[in-house]
N, C-alpha and C positions, 0 to 999 in steps of 0.2 A: 637227632643230635648232630652236633658240629663235628665232622670227621677231621677237619683241618686242625682244630684244637687237640685231638687225640694224636694225630700224626706228629704235631709240635711236641707234645708231652712226651711221647714215646722216644722221639730222637733225643730229647733232653735228658731222659732217664738212661738211655743207652750210652751217651756221651759223658754224662756227669757222675753216675754212680753205678759201676758195673757190679758192686757188691749187693745193692738192693735190687738191681734189674732183674737178676735170676729170681729172686723171691717173688717179685711183683707179678711174674708170669703165672703164679699159682692162684692168684685171686680169681674170683668168678668175674666175668666180663664187666658188670657194672661197678663192682668195687675197684677192679683194676683200673677203669677209666678214671674214677675219682682220685685214686691214690696216685696215679701218674700225673694228673693235672694239679694236684696239691704239691707234689714234689716239683713240677715245673715252675711254680710260683716261688717256692722257697729257693730253688736254685737261681731263679732270675734275680730276686732280692740280694742274694749273696753276691752274685756277679756284679750288680749295680754298684754295690758298696765298694767292691774290690777293684772296679774298673776292668772287669773281665768278661769273657764270654765262655760259658761252660768251663770255668776254672783256669782259662789261659789269658794272659794279659792282652787287652785290646785298647789301643789308644783312643779308638773312636768312642769307647764306653766311658771315657774319663771326663765327660763334659761336666763342668761345674765342680765345686768342692764336694767332699764326702758328705758334709752336713747338708748341702743343698740337694744331693742325691737321696739322702735319707728322708728329708722333707718330701720329695717327690713320692717316695714309696708310701709314706704315710697318707699323703693326700690321695693318691690313687686307690690305696686300700679303703679309705673312707668312701670313695666314690663307688667302688665295687660294691660295698655293703649298701650303699644308698640306691642301688639299681641303675647307675649311669651306664651309658654305652662304653665298653672298654675296648681300645684300639690295640693295645699290647696284647698278644695272644696269651702271655703268662697271666695277666690280670683277668682276661676273659675267661680263661680256665678257672682260676681261682673263684671268680664270681659264681660260675655254675656249681663248683663244689660247695662253696659257702651256703649258697641258697638251698641246694639239694639236701645238705646234711645239717642245716641249722648250725654252722660253725659259730660259736660265740665270738663277737667281735673282739673281745678282750684277748682271747687266745691268739688271733692274728697279731694284735698290737704287742702282745707279749713276745711274740717271735721277733718282731721288728725292734724290740728293745735290745735284744742280742746283738744285733747290728749297730745299734746306738752305742752299746758298750764298747765295741771296737772303735768306732769313730771318736768317742771320748777318751780312748786309751785307757780304759779302766784298769786299776791296780788290783790284783788279786793277792790279798795278804794271807788268807787262810784257806784251807781246803773247802770250807763252806761257801767262800766267795766263788772258788772255782765252780762248785756245783751249782751256784745260782746262775752263773754264765751258762753252764751246761743246760739248765732248765729252759732258758730262753732260746738258745740256738737249736736244741734238740728235744728236750723233755716236752715242751709244748707242742712240738711237731708230732710227737708220740700221741699226745691227747687228740689233736686234730685228726690224725690217721685212724685212732680208734673210733672216733665219731663216723668216720667214713665207713667203717666196718660194722656200724650200727650199735656200738657200745654207748650206753648212757649210765651204767652203774658206776658210781664213784670209786668203789674199791677196785674194779677192773681198770678204770682210767688211771688210778695210782699206779698200777703195774705197767701200764702203757708209758707212763711218764718215766718209770724206772728204766725201761728199756732205752728210752732216748738218752738218759743220763749215762747209762753204760756205753751206748754207741759213742757219745761224745768224749767220754773219758779214753776210749780206745783210740779215737781220732787224734786227741791231744797227744797221746803217747806215741803214735805213729808219726805225727807231723811236728814234733817239738822243734827240729832243726829247720824245717820249711817255714814254720811260723816265725821262728826268731829271725830268719833272713828277712822276713817281710816286717820286722820290727814289733812283732807281737809275742807275748808270753803269757800262757794261761796257767802255768805251774804256781802253786802257792808260794809267795815270797819266803814264807817260814820254811818250806821244804828246801828251797834253794840255798837259804842261810845255813841250814843243818849240813848241807854238802859243801859249803864254803864257796858257793857260786853266786854270780850275778846274771841277770838276764842277758847282759851283753856278752857273756862268755859261751852261751849255748851253741853258738856256731863253730866254736873253736874245737877242731878235731882233738886236741889234747885233753879236752874235758869230757871224752865219750865215756869213761868209766863211771864217773858220778852220774852222768846223764843217763846211763843205762840203769843205775839204781833208782833214779827218779822215775823213769819210764816203768820199771818193775813195780814201783809203789803205785802208780796210776792203774796199772793192769790189775793189781791186786784189789785195789779200791773199787774197781768196776765190778768185781766178782759177786758181791752181795747183791748188786743191782740187776745183773744178769739172772741170778738165781730167783730173785723176787719176780722178775718179768716172766720167766718161764711158768711160774706158778699161776700167772694170770691167763695162761692159754686156754684154760677151761671156760673163760668168759667170752671167747670169740666163736664165731662160726667156724666150722670145721676147715674150710678151705682157707679162710683167713688165719686160723691157727696153724696151718701147714706153712703158709707164707711167712708168718712172723717167727715160727720156730726155725724156719730156713734162714731168715735174715739174722736172727739170734746166733745161730751157729756160725754163720760166715763172719760176721763182725767180731765175735768172741775168738775165733781162730786167727784173726789179724793180731790181736792182743797177745795171744799165745806166741805168735811168730816174733813179734817185737821183743817179747821177754826171753825168747829162746836165742835170738841173735845177739842179745847184750850189746857191747859197744859197736857192733857192726850193723845194728838195726837201721841206721840211716845211710847206709852205703847204697841202698836201693829202696824204693817204696815197697813196703810190705803188703802183700795181697794174698789171695787164694787163687789157685789154678782152676781150670774148668772141671778137672777130674775131681779136685777137692770139693768144689761146689756140688758136684753130683752126690758125692758121699754125704754131704751135709744136707742136701735135699731129701735124700732117702731117710737120713736120720730124723729130719724135720718131720716127715710123714708119721714115723712111729711115735714122736712126741705128741703130735697133734691127735692121733688116734687114742693114746693113752690118757690124753687130757679130757677125753669124753667121759671117763669113769673116775675122774679125780675131783676132789673138791678143793676149794682155794682156802689155805689157812690165812689166818690174820697176818698182816704185813708186819715185818719186824719194826719195833718202835724207834730203833736207833738209826734208821735210814732217813736221809734228807726228805723232808716233806714239801711237796709243791704247795703254792699258795692255793687256798680255796676262796672262791669269791661267790657270794649269793646273786649277784647281778651279772648278767652276761655283758653289760655295757660299762661296768665300773672301769673307771680310769681310761676310758677311750678318749683320745685327744678331741677336742671340739674345734 
């Protein structure tokens, strides 16, 4: 196996997601390699669209328009699935993962659609619209990660998607101001109207009280998806269940901190300390072990449902 690709993926994870990096160490070696390399591709695509490198602005990464960069990502993803030789490490990593775990092409292109929504400056009128965005940027990543863990059961995949939705709702709450500064708003317009706000006011320090109420609403909306995802741990191998339970706890804690900070939530970036991660890692071990004797109840019918497709290639651009 290519150690250079693994080194690149490990560095990408360490710099790009400290929250998931801790959990990823708990996977068995084979699963960890694939999970990190899948993350490296997702991070690379995100950075290409935003003109960044590992989340930081990089003028050299701004070649061409955002639409042209999106087209490049789609073309390279098609080439990866076609077995072409990949020069970019992130795409070489993705190609290995997609081949080894039979990632359906539609899932990769569903993820790229999330970036396309940013490029098109999609308007989110309702909470269902926001959840659709969450599916593309995070829910479908949950589906691909679950396949890396060996999951093929559709009911368990639903729970993996739920965790992605919960993660992204937490991210939106934490990053409302940062996103607004970049000209993006993922909050439902209906929610903004109820608070008497416009998207242009989200960066105004004078609006932090209503902003805190909106963030609390997002955090509360994420809770049933976190709960649903936790019930899916029984469908994962033990070490994968430990890793995912830990990631579940770390991200959920970020939402709790945003909620607790109220109007001061955006004075600094909310996160978890090393000591808090250790506690959540131990708690995750307990959840993983208890899931070995638990059965998975039916998923709540009022939760947002991911699209189900019978063909792995349906809708893939030609």
